[in-house]
C-alpha positions, 0 to 999 in steps of 0.5 A: 498503499498507499498500500506498499507491502512488507517483509522479513524478521526484523532481526534479520533485516537490523542485521541487514543494515548494520552489515551494510554500513561496515561494508560500504566504511570498509571499502577501497576507493577503485571499490568505491569509484566501482560503486558509484558507477552502478549507483548511477543507475541502481538504488536499493532501498530498506524499510520498516514500517507500523501500523493501526491497520492496513487497509487494503481496496477499501477490506482490511487485510490485516483483520483490523489489527495492527501490524509491523512489515519490513522491505526491500526494494532495488530501483533501476534507471529511477523507473524499475523498482523491485521489491519483497516484503513480510508484515507481521501480526501481534498475536498471530502464529507464523510470525509472518502473517504474509508478505508481497513480490512487486514490481512496479514501471514509471514513466515521466511523458512531462513535467504535465504527464506520467504512468505507471503500471504495477503487478503485486502477488501477496501470499498468506499460510494457510491456517491464516486465510479464512480470518485474512485473505486468501492469494492474491495478484494485484494488477494496475495502470496509472496516469499521473495530471500535474494540474500544478494546483493539483496532482490528479491519479486515475487508476484502473486495477483488477484482483485477481484470487477464487474470486476477481474484481474489479476497482477505479480510484480518482486522487486530487493530491498537493505537494509542497516543502520546507525549505531546508533546515539542519545546515541545508541536509534536512526539509519535511514535505508533506502530501495531502489528499482526497482518493475516491475508491470505486468496485464491486460491492455485494448487494443484498435485497430481502422480499420485504423490499430491502437494499444494503450492499456489502464488500464483495469476495476474495476479501470476505467471505460471501455470507447467506443468512439462514433465515425465514425472509429471501434474500436476492444476492447479486454485484454491482460496481459502486462507491466504496469509500473515501479516503482523508490521508495527510501525510508529513515525510523528513527527510535527509539524503539517504534516509526519510520518514514518514508519519501518515493518518487516513481517515476514511469515509466508507459508503455504504453500512451493512454489520454483515459486510462491515467498512473499514472506518475512521483513523489510521495511524503509518509510521514507516522509516526508509533507507536507502542503500545506494 
C-alpha cells in the first residue's frame, strides 16, 4: 500500500477542507502561537485518491474495479500516526464499499536502520463480503536498511479473519529528488522499487499428478470442484508475486500530489484463483493542515 486505506464522503471531506482553511485565516495572533506550539508535536493530514484497482497482499480487495478514497491522519512527534479511511467503488452499494482504521509507529535508530509497526482493521458491509472480502485485522512489523544506493524494507505480516494467513515482503527502492523550483517552493521526488511478496497459497493436486497453485482464503473463497476427477487441497507458503512500482510526487510545503504506476507479475496462473496482474495506476493528493 502501498496500500494505505481511505475515508468519508467526498462532500464531507471538501467541507472539512474549506472550513479548516477559513478557521486558519481567521485566527488571532495568540491562537496562532498556541497552534504553533501544538504543531511542534502534532500533525494533521487529509487526502483524496483514485486507483484503477486496489491490490492488497497479492489479491484485489476492490473486485478488480476502480475505487475512490479519502482519509484523515493524525500524527504525533513524526513517529506515531492514527488514520481513518473510506473507499467508494462506482456501481457498488452502499456508497462506502469499505473502510479502515489504522495505527502506525516508526522508530529511527540511526541513519541506516529503522523499525516500524502497523495495526489495521478493514471492514466492508455484509452485502459486499461475498464479492469483496470478509472483515480482517492486519498486523505488520518492518525493518528498514539504508545501503545508500538501495533502501531495503523487510516486512513480516499477519492477517486475522475467518481464515488466517502470514506474509513476508522484501522491497528494494531508491529515493531521489530534483532541485527546488517554482521559486524554491516545490520539488519532484521519485521512489522506484521492486517488491517480492510471499504468502499462503492453496495447492491443488489431481489424481493425474497435475499440480496448480492459487491465492488462498481469506481474500478468495476456496472452490472445491465437483467433477469425476479427484482433487486434493492443501496449503503451502510460497512466492505470490513481484511488484514493480514508480511513484512520482510533486511536493510543496503543505501539499503533495503523487502519481504511481505499478506492474504486478504473479508467480502462478490459475483460472479458478486468478491473480492480479499487469498495470495499475494510483493518484493521491495530500494536504497537511498543521
